[in-house]
N, C-alpha and C positions, 0 to 999 in steps of 0.2 A: 157420585160425587162422595161417599162415603162421611164427609160432615155433615153439620145440619146448619146452612142458614136463614135468617127471617128476610123477606121482602124488605125492611125496613135497613139492614144490614148491610143485602145486596146495590141496594138504594146509596147508599153511605158509598162504597167502596166506587161504585161506577157514576157517583155525582149526578145522578137521576133522581126520577120522583115516583111516589109508589099512589097508584090511584087505585082502593081497595082496601084489603085489611094488611094492615105493615106488619102484623104478630105471625100471617100464615108461615110454615115452616118448610123447606124442602131440601133432599139428603141426594139427590141423583138429577141426570138430567133424560130429556126425552125428546124425537123428532114431535112437533106440532100434531098433526095428525096420528099420532098413535099418545098421546100425551096422558099420562097415570099421577094420581093423585101423590103430591109428595115431592112431585119432581118440577122439575125450571124446564122452559121452551123458552122460544122466540117466534119473532116475525120481521124479517127483511126482506122477502119475495112477493110484490103482491098477487102474485099465482097464488098462494096459500090462504090468502086472508079469511077466505069463508069459512078455515079449520079453527079461525082464533074462537068462534060463536060456540063449538060444539068441544073443545077439547078438555078433558078433565084435567091438562094439568094447571097445577095450582098455582103456580107464578110464568107471568110470559114478559119477556122484555121485547118493548117496543121503539119503533123511532121515537122519538116527541111530535113530531107532525103526524102520528096515527089519528085517523076519527074512526070513529067504532059505527057500523049503520042499527045495530040492534047490540041488546045486551049480551057483556060479557061477563060472563061466571069467574073464571078467573082475575087475582089481581095484577093488575098491570104497572111492572117498572117501565118508565119512560126514560128513555134514557137517547143520548143525540145520532148513533150510527149502533142498530142494536145485533146487527154481526160483529161488531169489531168488539164491543161488549161481554159476549158471550164467549169471544176468544178471551179476554182480560179475566172471567171467573174461570176457565176451563186451565189455563196456564194457574191459577192460583191454587185450584187444587190439585194441581197435579205434582207444584212448589211443596204442595205439603204432606204427599206422600211419603213413605221410609225412603232412606237413600241408603244405594247400596256404597258400602267402603271398604278399601281391605284387596288383600288380591291373594286372591283363590288359587287354591294346589295345580300344580300341572300344567301354569303359567311359566314363561322363561320373561325374562329380563335381563340383560347384560347387565356387566358391572358398569359399563363404563354410560349405562342411561338413567338418565335422571327426572326421577317422579315425584312430583309436586303435592303438596298437602291435599289431605280428601281427597285422594285418587282411588278407583277403581279398577280392578282386573282381573277379566274372568277366566276361569277354565281352559287352558290350551290356546292362550293368545300369546303373543311374541313380540317385541321389544326389541327392536338390533341395538346395534353400539354408537355409542354417540347422540341416539336421538334424546329430546327431550320432551317429558309430558306438563301441562300445565293443572293448578290448582281446580279442584273440584272435576275433572276429568273420569268420565267413565266411560273404560274399554270392554266392550263384552268380549264371552267366549269366541274365540276361535279369530280374534283379530289377528292381522299381520300387520305390522308396522317394522318398515325396511332401515336401514342403516341410517341416520344421520337426516334424521325428520323431525321436526318442529310443531308441535301438535301444542294449541293454547290452550287457555282457562276453560272451565264449563262445558267443555264439547262433549257430544254422544257420538260414539262410534257405536253400532248396533253388530251383532252376531256374523264374521265371515268376511267385515271388511276390510280389503288388502290396500295400503299402501306402501306404495314402493318408495327404496332409497333416496332420502335428502328435498321432499317436498316437507309444504311447506302448511298447516290449516290454522286459521285464526282461532281469536274467540267466539266462543256461543255459539260452534256450529251445531249441526248435527248430519250426519252419515246415516245411510237405511241401511240394511242389511243388503251384503253382498256386492257392492259398489268397489269399485276397484280406482286408485285413483293413481295416476302416474306410469301405466305400462305404458309400451312402447307406441308412438307414432308408427302410421301405418308407410313409412316411407322406403320406397326401393325404387333404386337405378336401375333401367335397361341396359345392359351389356353383353353384344353378340348373344342375343335371343333366351337371355333368361335374364332373371330382378335380384341383383346383389341388395343386401339390406344396408341402409345406412344408418348409420349409431345416432340413435335420438341422447342426446348428451346432455338434456334442457331438464328442468322439475316441473311440477306442478303446484302453483299458490294459487292458495284459498282464501281468501280475507273472510274478516267478523261476521257475524250473523247470514252467516250461510245454510242452508239445508239441501242436503241431494238425495236423491231419492232412491231405491232396491233396486239392487245391478245397473244402475247407472257408470258409463265407464267414462273417466277423462284422460285423456295420453297425455304423457308425457311431452316437452317441445323437443324439437330440434337442436335448438341452441336456444338459451333465454329461459323463459316461462310459460306455458299456458297457464291462464292468469282469468279466475274468477271473483267478480269485486263485489264488495261490502253488500248484506243483503240478498243476494239472489238466490231463488227459489227453483230447484229443478226437481222434476218429479222423475218419476220411475222407466227405468227403458231408455234414458237418452246417451248418446255419442258424442263428444265432445273432442275433438282430434285434435292433431299437434298443434301449437302455436296461435290456437285460438284466445279468444278475448273476450269475455262478456263481461258486460256495463251493470255497475249497479244497479240493484232493487230490479231487474231485470227478471220475469216467471216464463215458464217454459213449462208447457206439458209432455205427456210420454211419446216416446219416440222418436222426439226430434232425432237429426240429424245435424253435425254442424262440420264440412269439411273444413281443412287444414287451413290454416293462418285468416281466416275470417274472422272478422270485429263486429263486434255485437253492442250496440251501444245501451246507455243506461234509460233505465222504466218502458222497457220494451215488453210488449205482452205478443208471447209467439205458443200458436195452438199445435195441439198433437199433429206427430207424424209430418211438420214441416221438414223440408228437406233445404239446406244451404250448402250451395256450388262451394269451391275455396278463392280466397284472395279475395273476398267482398267484404263491403264496409253496411253496415245496416245503421244508419241515425237513430239518435234517441229516440225515444216515446212511440217508436211506431210502431201498429198494429197489424197482425199475419193469424190471417187463416189457416184453418187445420187442412192440411194436406196439402196446403200449398210448396210447389217449389221455385227456389230463389237462386235466381243465376246468376246477378248484377244489382251491383247497388241501392241501394233504398235510400230515399232522402229521410230528413227527422221528420216524426209524425204523420207518417204514410199509413194509410188502412186498406191493406191487400191480402189479395185469397187468389188461388188457382195455380195450375203449373204449365206455361210459367206465369208469375205471380200478377196481375193486374189489378188497378183500384175497386174496390170491393164494391161502388156503386156500380160500375161496368162488367162486372162480373156479373151482379145479381140481373143487370138486362140482356145481357148476352145469355145466363142461362133460360133465360123464358122464350127466347130464341129458339136453342139447342133441339126441343121436342119438333120444331116444325119443319126442321133444316130438311129430314126423308119428302116431304110436300114441295117444298119452295125447291129441292133440287127437278122432280116431276114435273114440276110447271117452268121452269128454268129449259129443260130438256124439251118442253114439248112448246115453246115458244121458239126457242133456236132453231127447231125442223117449221114452225112456220115460218119464219125469217126467211127463211131457207127458201122455200117454196115461193116465197113473193118474190125473192131475189129471180130466182129460176122464170117467172113470169116474164119480169120486167127485161132478164135478160135476151125471150125471143121475141 
């Protein structure tokens, strides 16, 4: 944590209540099962409840409705949502760290590019002509920003991010190392036995408060734009094809692949390694389990899993039957044999 806070100060920031010593101080964070004196931890998942009685952490954030079954040595700070409150503290500590500002040697900034106030440009970064960079934005070493890009305020582009010409990124976005924004979509037209490239003339638009994981790629549109709406969170190693649109506040785990022109709604939750076919629509608040294959439109609020995906309850019922299929097949074959023998006898 680097800074020192008392339980009372933490409770004040989080609008919580203290149960125990209000003056106990912490200067770092720890996991509840590995808690150490002078650290703060949290309890949000009931599976970890048994650790709270033995943890050596000095302060534990707990939900306001937590009921202890035996004495707890640590001071408790009761809050509405322990996990969300931890995020508030982590963000507060992160913002208290010294902020990088200035332009390092060996970076290139085109004469026609514009930089806002308190920006940081790391060594070997490249900013193309007519691109604009907002206030307080941090561009780490080896970032490439092509011509005519628009980067908002309070954006963080970690090392090795590549942003192709014309793409737009809103405010308060974080793009992790190795991500590629605006690469050509996978567009080829078959002609006389060969595939001819279709020029990808569009851009990528990323709205405010989006976070994009390491080595994720978002392709530019054939025309118009591939759009990532406000508040979307994308994990590492995700492929977003041309002309895709991802609705606001949708979250997506690693290794998802989205084919061209698919529209994903708002507030969807998508597990890892899900594959989406092209030109389909996913309704708002859909929940899709890991490794699902989506080949058709999905209704709003649907909960599905499998390849091809089916409703979650149907999938779990089916999964109970899967191990029994070999025995059922043998039984069916035996029944068919017996029925044939009976028919033969009746025919005689």
